[in-house]
Each structure stands twice: as C-alpha cells, then as structure tokens.
N, C-alpha and C positions, 0 to 999 in steps of 0.2 A: 774481111775481118773487121769488126766494130772496135773503135778505139776505147780504151779503158778510161772512163770518166772519173775524176777525182773530186770529192766534195771540197770546195774551196770557200773559206769564210773571208768576206771582204770587209776591211775596216778602213774608215776614213781617218787619215793621220791627224789632221787638225781642222776643226775641233774633233776630238775622239768620239767616234760613234760607229756602230755596226751598220753596214749597208746590206747585210743579209748573206745568204749562202747560194752558191752556184755550183753546178757540175761542169768542170772544164776538162777538155780533152788533153790539155797540157798545162804546165805550170809556168806562167809568164815570168820572165827575168826582170829584175829592176830596170826601169827605163822604158819598158814596153807599154803600149797603150792598151787599155781594156775598156770595153763598153758595158755599163751596168745601168739598166732601166733607161736607156736612151742617152745617158750622160757619159762623156769621155773622161777617163781617169788615166793617170800615169802611175805605174807600179813603182813604189819606193823601196819596199822591203818584202821579202818572202820568208815565212817561217814554217818549218816542218816540225811535226811532233812525232817522236818515235817511241816505241815500246819494245822492251826486251822480251822475246818469245823464243823458247827453245834455243837459247844461246845465240840468237841473232836479233839485231835491231830491225824492226819493220815499221813502215809508215803507219802511224796510228790515226785512223779515222779521217783526218783532213789536213789541209794546208791553210795557213792564214796569209792573206795578202794585205799589205798596208799601202793605201793609195792616196793621191791628192788629185783634185780636179786638174784636167789637162790645161796647161797654161797658155798654149797657143800653137800655132802651126810651126813645124820644123822648117828652118831656113836652109839655104844652100850649103851651109857649113855643118848641118846636122845638129843644130842647136836651136833654142828658142830665143826670142829677143832680137834686138837690132844688131845685126852683124857688123855694122859700121861704127859701133860705139866701142870705145876703149875698155869699158867696164863689162862687156859681154862675157859671161861665164863659160861660153863654149860648151854648154851642157843642155841635154834634153829635159833636165829636171829643174834647173834654176836659171833665171834670166841673167841676173848680176848680183854682186855682193851688196851694192848700195840700195837697189830697188828690186828685190827678188820677186815681188808679187806683181810688178809692173803697174800700169802699162808703160811701154816704151815711148809711145806717142806723147810728145810734149813733156818728156821727163826733164826736170830741172838739172839733173846730174849728167845729161848727155855730154860726152866728150868725143869729138871725132877721132877715129883711129888714125894714128900716124903710121905710115908705111915705111919705116926705116929698116932697111935690110942690112944685117951685119956682113953680107957677102958682096 
C-alpha cells in the first residue's frame, strides 16, 4: 500500500520566506531534521489548517512547517553546541542563551562545565 502524501508548505523562520511546497509521507515533529533542495533544516513549528465539513473537522489542503537552517551536528548528549560549556542549552534547536547562532569554536563566553554532583 502506497503511503498517503500530504502537501507541506515549508517556511524559513528567519528571515521569513517561503521555501516552496513538498509532498511528504509524514509530518515531521519539531526538532526533526528535514532536507529541502540539498540543504538541511531543523523543524521549529508545525501548523495544521482544518475545515469543518459535515460536522467534522478535516485537514484542509496542507500543513505548514516553519524551519531554520540546521545549526550543526548532534553531540553525545543529543544537543548541538559544545557539551563541555556551562551555557550549553541541551537542545537540538538552540546552542546556548548567550551565543545561540554560534559558532562554539573560539567563543568568548565559553565557561568550562563544573561537575559538582549534589549526591
């Protein structure tokens, strides 16, 4: 059985612009990686549009995905950025609060992580 493909509109979050439409077999969750025209993106937000038909809401035409360019490789903690830095956000979407766009290499805000265990 062939999977049902859904028309998905891809939007770049910042700067706002449309990257076009794709037919996807599934709808990626926020944090998932998506390739569009050879470029890797991270899904930030997914929006569905519904229409009331015969007393039921049904998916209306397409889904919109808001993406940002992939920031880097996922480290051993499942996040991006330098895992040895105290300011690491432990997120696949954001490196840190101080320097979210990076790069981590030669960052003036780097603070080595202290391994103080409360146990």
